[in-house]
C-alpha angles and dihedrals in degrees: 000000000000107000124227089255094062117078142199116220087001099291117041128075118222121218114229140164097022096313117151135196086256093058093045091053092044091052090050092049091051092050090050091047091053089057097040095085093060091049093048091051096046120117122246089251092053094049093048090045089058090053092049089050090052090054092049094047091048090059093043094048097043093116099057091039092053090046092052090047091050088058090051091047093050092051092046092051090050089052091053098249113180122253095251093052091046088054090055091048096049123102123184134164092270092054091045090052090051091050090051091050091053091051091052090049091049091051089055094053109107111238118243118243110271092206132049136167111243100186147315110268099190136255090074093300133124132196117233128192114212131189113219129184116256089232107228121015125190123216129194116185145163125274092281112125098200088065089068089066095036093056096038092051093049091050093049092046089052091045094243125135116225149203112211129198124180135182115285092245090067098044099113092046093047092049091050091051093049095042098042101031122014101040097041091046091055089050090049089057094048094255126125113266088212089073090087114049128187121207105224099192122113120220138054095276092082091052090054090047091053092061096041102070108078097169094050099033109025093169128038127184110219123199128164148079122339118268098022091058093044088051091053090050089054091049090049092054090055090055099045092254118143117218140201098206132193104180105141138039140158120142129226128221119191120198107206122206087254094051117137101242097215091047090049091052091050093050093048089052094046091048093058101048089114122025100193098062128096098234099052122114108286106153122032114196118195128192109248091232091067100029097105092043101051111020099073090054092047092051091050093047092050090050091052094054123104105266095027113240120217118226112220104210131186133316090055123202092199137051112284091241096050105145108235094188088073096047110108093205109027102031089133092071139108125195114225121195138166124243135185098234146307096309092050091048092051091048093052091046090052097044105032104038139053092260093242101130142334134183137194125211110205144123090213109098092196092055090047091052090048091053097042092047092048099046113085100182128118100269130023126189138189116204090342135102122259087226084085089074092098130110097242097038094046104032103015087242133106113249137218090215142303115278114208099179116140094218132087114285137069110340130180120015107006113217137172089280090069099048101089142084124235121239128187115214126185114205138163112279092231097050117146 
């Protein structure tokens, strides 16, 4: 059997001698688990040194990384990939420099204490709460190469090993980042490079395998497009695998009757700087009292953009929250709909969209409070763009994804601070 380390054409593992995607993923998980102990025991200085080394190696290896990405881009263009998805796939020296800067920033973030005293419980005993690494975490994400480094860095910072799988379109880029940056940087810091594994198989079978191994991979981060990610989450549940899933996006902007018109125009523009991202403007709600005044101008402005953006006006032949960023034909679209006020806007955002993010534009503090109190989604904004719902923009930290679950647990941008399990420990009060 060809192991997951050996590659064909430099990036892709071949399956031989009865091997399956399941066995390739299992082998990778075992290799990561063997390295997890060293990572868990590493000092703060060692961990942060690995992140600094990643930043340095990113800059040094920019040329081969860009070349690998160019190969991915050429293949994606030939396959007819949409413009928004091509934008997510693209790496250039500016984006690599930004990735390196984020790694340096992450290295400078002071770690939180992994141990705290909760209370004295009598008889000379105290209760401690400890944060322990999960061990090995899986991650399945879209064909977006920067996520390789985002996730790897968060895992290393949280002292977890990992098994990564990306979309086939980004395979060459992902392999270059792991081979030239992540693995060598871990070695530079005296940590085992095997702690971060990359699955180099194309096809959906390896994604299913990633969420089917509860004992080896108890937690898997899922990012991606709609139904495929939801399907993986359902498969994971059948195999006792917990997930942090980011399947759906699509942000809402509500123009209140007291919206500053210039501010509204600026926020619409800022919310559409990239069409292939989850937190871009997807549904524009407009107070009925100003509909006739502002909507024609908005439609004309959208049409004049490059690329032109189509305004989907009532009556709509699709659900209001339909996520245009995932549409292979009409990704350059925005749905526009009337509402009766802030409460109505919040209700529609709650019931008709994924609950990722929603914003209100208004100079009326009472209307803003009404909207912010009524909206129950992951991120809420007043006179600000929903594009801020991003780990680095919001928290000054890279993220593994944005969790929109409506249950207790990490919600919003998930960072290294969320990737642990809690342990209660009772010890003598006078220990050491």
